[in-house]
C-alpha positions in Angstrom: 98.4 6.7 10.7 97.0 10.1 10.0 93.6 11.1 11.4 90.8 11.5 8.8 90.2 15.0 7.5 87.4 17.0 9.0 84.0 16.4 7.5 82.9 19.4 5.4 79.5 20.5 4.1 80.7 19.4 0.7 81.3 15.9 2.0 77.8 15.8 3.5 76.1 16.8 0.3 78.2 14.5 -1.8 77.2 11.7 0.6 73.6 12.7 0.4 73.7 12.7 -3.5 75.6 9.4 -3.7 78.7 11.1 -5.2 81.1 10.8 -2.2 84.4 9.0 -2.9 84.2 5.5 -1.4 87.2 6.0 0.9 85.3 8.9 2.7 82.0 6.9 3.3 83.2 5.4 6.6 84.4 8.8 7.8 81.1 10.5 7.1 79.1 7.6 8.6 81.2 7.7 11.8 80.7 11.5 11.9 76.9 11.2 11.6 76.8 8.5 14.4 78.3 11.0 16.8 76.5 14.1 15.6 72.8 13.5 16.0 71.8 17.0 14.8 73.7 16.6 11.5 72.2 13.1 11.0 68.7 14.6 11.5 69.5 17.4 9.1 70.5 15.0 6.4 67.4 12.8 6.9 65.3 16.0 6.5 67.1 16.8 3.2 66.5 13.3 2.0 62.8 13.6 2.8 62.7 16.9 1.0 64.3 15.4 -2.0 61.7 12.8 -2.2 58.9 15.3 -1.8 60.3 17.5 -4.5 60.5 14.7 -7.0 56.9 13.7 -6.2 55.8 17.3 -6.5 57.4 18.0 -9.9 56.9 14.6 -11.5 53.2 15.3 -11.9 54.1 18.3 -13.9 57.2 17.3 -15.8 56.1 14.0 -17.2 53.3 15.5 -19.3 53.8 15.5 -23.1 54.5 18.6 -25.2 51.6 20.1 -27.1 51.6 19.4 -30.8 52.8 22.9 -31.8 55.9 22.7 -29.6 56.6 19.0 -30.4 56.9 19.8 -34.1 59.5 22.5 -33.5 61.6 20.7 -31.0 61.5 16.9 -31.4 60.1 14.1 -33.6 56.3 13.7 -33.2 56.4 10.0 -32.2 57.9 10.4 -28.8 57.0 13.1 -26.1 59.9 14.4 -24.1 60.4 13.3 -20.6 62.8 14.7 -18.1 64.7 12.5 -15.6 65.6 14.5 -12.5 68.6 13.8 -10.3 68.6 13.6 -6.6 68.5 17.1 -5.1 70.0 18.5 -2.0 68.4 21.4 -0.2 71.0 23.9 -1.4 70.4 22.9 -5.0 66.7 23.7 -5.0 67.2 27.1 -6.6 69.5 25.5 -9.3 66.8 22.9 -9.9 64.1 25.6 -10.5 66.5 27.3 -12.9 67.0 23.9 -14.7 63.2 23.6 -14.9 63.1 27.0 -16.6 65.6 26.0 -19.2 63.7 22.7 -19.8 60.4 24.5 -19.7 59.0 22.9 -22.9 59.2 19.5 -21.3 57.1 20.7 -18.4 54.1 21.9 -20.4 50.9 22.2 -18.4 48.0 20.8 -20.4 45.5 23.1 -18.6 47.3 26.4 -19.2 49.3 28.3 -21.9 52.4 28.7 -19.8 55.1 26.0 -19.1 55.4 24.6 -15.6 58.9 26.2 -15.4 57.5 29.7 -16.2 54.9 29.3 -13.4 57.4 28.0 -10.9 60.0 30.7 -11.7 57.3 33.4 -11.1 56.4 32.2 -7.6 57.7 34.3 -4.7 60.1 32.6 -2.3 57.6 32.5 0.6 54.8 30.3 -0.9 57.4 28.2 -2.7 59.3 27.4 0.5 56.0 26.9 2.4 54.7 24.4 -0.2 58.0 22.4 -0.2 58.0 22.2 3.6 54.4 21.2 3.6 55.0 18.4 1.1 58.0 17.1 3.1 56.6 17.0 6.6 52.8 16.5 6.0 53.6 13.1 4.4 55.7 12.0 7.4 53.8 9.4 9.3 56.1 8.8 12.2 57.5 12.2 12.9 55.5 15.0 11.2 56.4 17.5 14.0 59.2 17.9 16.5 56.9 18.9 19.5 53.4 17.5 19.6 50.2 19.2 20.8 50.5 17.5 24.2 53.4 19.8 24.9 51.9 22.9 23.2 53.2 25.3 26.0 56.8 24.0 25.4 56.3 24.4 21.7 55.1 28.0 22.0 57.9 28.9 24.4 60.6 27.3 22.2 59.4 28.8 18.9 58.8 32.2 20.4 62.4 32.3 21.7 63.9 31.2 18.5 61.7 33.4 16.2 62.2 36.5 18.4 58.5 37.1 19.1 55.2 35.4 20.1 54.5 32.2 18.1 51.1 30.9 19.4 49.3 28.7 16.9 45.8 29.8 15.8 42.8 27.7 16.8 41.2 26.0 13.8 38.9 23.6 15.6 35.7 25.3 14.3 36.9 24.7 10.7 37.6 21.0 11.4 41.4 21.1 11.9 43.1 20.3 15.2 46.7 21.1 16.0 49.2 18.2 15.7 52.3 20.2 16.8 55.1 22.1 15.2 58.8 22.4 14.4 61.6 24.8 13.7 63.0 24.8 10.2 66.2 26.4 8.8 65.6 29.2 6.3 68.1 30.8 4.0 69.1 33.5 6.5 67.1 32.7 9.7 64.7 30.5 11.5 61.3 29.4 10.2 58.4 28.0 12.2 55.9 25.4 11.0 52.6 24.5 12.7 50.7 21.4 11.5 47.0 20.7 11.7 44.9 17.6 10.8 41.2 17.0 10.2 39.2 13.8 11.1 40.1 12.3 7.7 43.8 12.7 8.2 44.1 15.7 5.8 47.0 17.8 6.9 47.4 21.6 6.7 50.5 23.7 7.7 51.1 27.3 8.8 54.5 28.4 7.8 55.9 31.5 9.5 59.1 33.1 8.1 61.4 35.8 9.4 63.1 36.2 6.0 60.9 39.0 4.8 62.7 41.9 3.0 61.6 45.5 3.2 58.9 46.9 0.9 57.2 43.5 0.4 53.7 43.5 -1.0 51.4 42.8 2.0 48.4 41.8 0.0 46.5 38.5 0.8 47.4 36.2 -2.1 46.9 32.7 -3.4 49.0 30.4 -5.6 49.4 26.7 -6.4 52.6 24.7 -6.5 52.3 21.2 -7.8 49.3 19.7 -5.8 49.7 22.1 -2.9 47.5 25.2 -2.6 48.9 28.2 -0.7 47.4 31.4 0.7 50.1 33.8 1.9 50.6 37.3 3.2 53.1 39.6 5.0 52.5 41.3 8.4 55.4 43.5 9.5 58.6 41.5 9.6 56.9 38.1 9.3 55.6 36.2 6.3 52.7 33.7 6.7 51.6 30.9 4.4 48.8 28.4 4.8 49.4 25.2 2.7 47.3 22.1 2.0 46.0 19.8 -0.7 42.6 21.0 0.2 40.3 22.9 -2.3 41.0 26.6 -2.7 37.6 27.5 -1.2 38.2 25.5 2.0 41.7 26.8 2.3 40.5 30.3 1.9 38.3 30.0 5.0 41.3 28.7 7.0 43.6 31.4 5.8 41.0 34.1 6.7 40.6 32.7 10.2 44.3 32.5 10.8 44.7 36.1 9.5 41.9 37.4 11.8 43.3 35.6 14.8 46.8 37.0 14.2 45.3 40.5 13.8 43.7 40.1 17.2 46.9 38.9 19.0 47.8 40.9 22.1 
């Protein structure tokens, strides 16, 4: 009897999307049982898929305005888009699909389609908002290393990120550190610190090493779905503060984080 073929990335994504051939299911499941890191990675992808669907459903289920409906479809039925399950590597393709289907994602409060707004967002705040939506909703394991082991968290993230990664103190603004985790970026590591207030409202600081040369370093704000994001670039690192908090409150947090990072030794 021949040994099963090696499990590939294609097999894993087909398994995640429910498209894997039946005779390969047992092979992939056996592989995941003996590869804890890969199993964890797929669980994170599944959580991200759910968060993305939740994030975009609030946008894409809104009806077309009357002017567009008359041109594109019968007036009796507003268009709705049913989204397939996404894997992490298909996020970019999904945003492109949203652009093509922009009429179905009309935002009632603005003149631009949701797809136009999403396509215009820089990668840094987009990735930060997605990571926030995925992990801030996780009740059992929102972080990899908790605040009780903050020294270990700082040492680990600093080593992996190639520089000091000490989380800012946000206690005066009502947010206490929960912990943090390391995330995979497109070309390098990403750090995420999570905070929480007394009401359970969570906020995340996303630190990326994937910053290209000649980036605009201005302090900026954007919104993606229900997530508000303040972001900026400092040298080789990009920072983004994400939360479902009001813009005014998040602005105070972002300013505090920025000031603390500026004073770092």
